[in-house]
C-alpha positions in Angstrom: 332.9 218.2 118.9 331.4 215.7 116.5 328.2 215.4 118.5 324.9 216.8 117.2 324.9 220.4 118.3 324.0 224.0 117.4 327.2 226.0 116.9 328.0 229.7 117.0 331.1 231.1 115.5 332.3 234.4 116.9 334.3 235.8 114.0 336.4 238.5 115.6 337.6 236.3 118.4 337.8 233.1 116.4 335.7 231.3 119.0 333.1 228.5 118.6 330.5 227.8 121.2 328.6 224.5 120.7 325.3 224.0 122.4 324.2 220.3 122.7 320.7 219.5 121.4 319.8 218.0 124.8 320.9 218.2 128.4 320.2 221.9 129.2 316.4 221.6 129.5 315.0 223.9 132.2 318.1 226.0 132.6 318.6 229.7 131.7 321.0 230.3 128.9 323.6 231.7 131.2 323.8 228.3 132.9 323.8 226.1 129.8 326.7 223.6 129.5 328.5 224.1 126.2 331.7 223.2 124.5 334.0 226.1 123.9 336.7 226.2 121.3 339.3 229.1 121.1 340.7 228.4 117.7 343.5 231.0 118.0 344.9 229.4 121.1 343.9 225.9 120.1 341.9 225.3 123.3 338.8 223.2 123.6 336.9 222.8 126.9 333.5 222.2 128.5 332.2 225.4 130.0 329.1 227.2 131.2 327.9 230.0 129.0 328.4 232.3 132.0 332.2 231.5 131.9 332.3 232.7 128.3 330.1 235.8 128.3 331.7 237.0 131.6 335.2 237.0 130.1 336.8 240.4 129.5 337.5 239.5 125.8 333.8 238.8 125.3 332.5 241.8 127.3 334.9 244.3 125.8 334.7 243.0 122.3 331.3 244.2 121.1 330.0 244.2 118.5 330.4 240.5 117.7 329.8 239.0 114.3 328.1 235.6 115.1 327.5 232.9 112.6 325.1 230.0 113.3 325.9 226.6 111.7 325.0 222.9 112.4 328.0 221.2 110.7 330.3 219.4 113.1 332.7 222.0 114.6 336.4 221.5 114.7 339.6 223.5 114.6 339.8 223.1 110.8 336.3 224.6 110.1 336.1 226.6 106.9 333.1 228.9 107.3 332.9 230.6 103.9 329.2 230.6 103.0 328.3 227.8 105.4 326.3 229.8 108.0 322.6 229.2 108.3 322.3 232.7 109.8 324.7 235.5 110.5 324.1 238.4 113.0 325.8 241.3 114.5 325.4 241.2 118.3 325.9 244.5 120.1 325.0 243.3 123.7 324.3 240.2 125.6 320.6 240.6 125.3 321.0 240.4 121.5 322.8 237.1 121.8 320.0 235.8 124.1 317.5 236.9 121.4 319.5 235.1 118.7 319.3 231.9 120.8 315.6 232.4 121.3 315.0 233.0 117.6 316.7 229.7 116.9 314.5 227.9 119.5 317.6 226.8 121.3 
């Protein structure tokens, strides 16, 4: 996950979703290719946003505290004070708005 990307840390679930800065042009957010890291279970995989937001843990876990950062993401990330922006997301539409506001 050392590539240049825009990263979102989902605090309650201890998940990181990394959006590459290129490669998703012309797609809707739901179909973006991302890198997904579940830090609790020590899993890293390539995924579509749809795979993540359709998971029961995501859908049943609202509200989510989501921090945006640009530093390289890895399983050892220390996030204290390193977020460029922090938001409470109460529904999927609020997450899409967060992405829009960051011009993703």
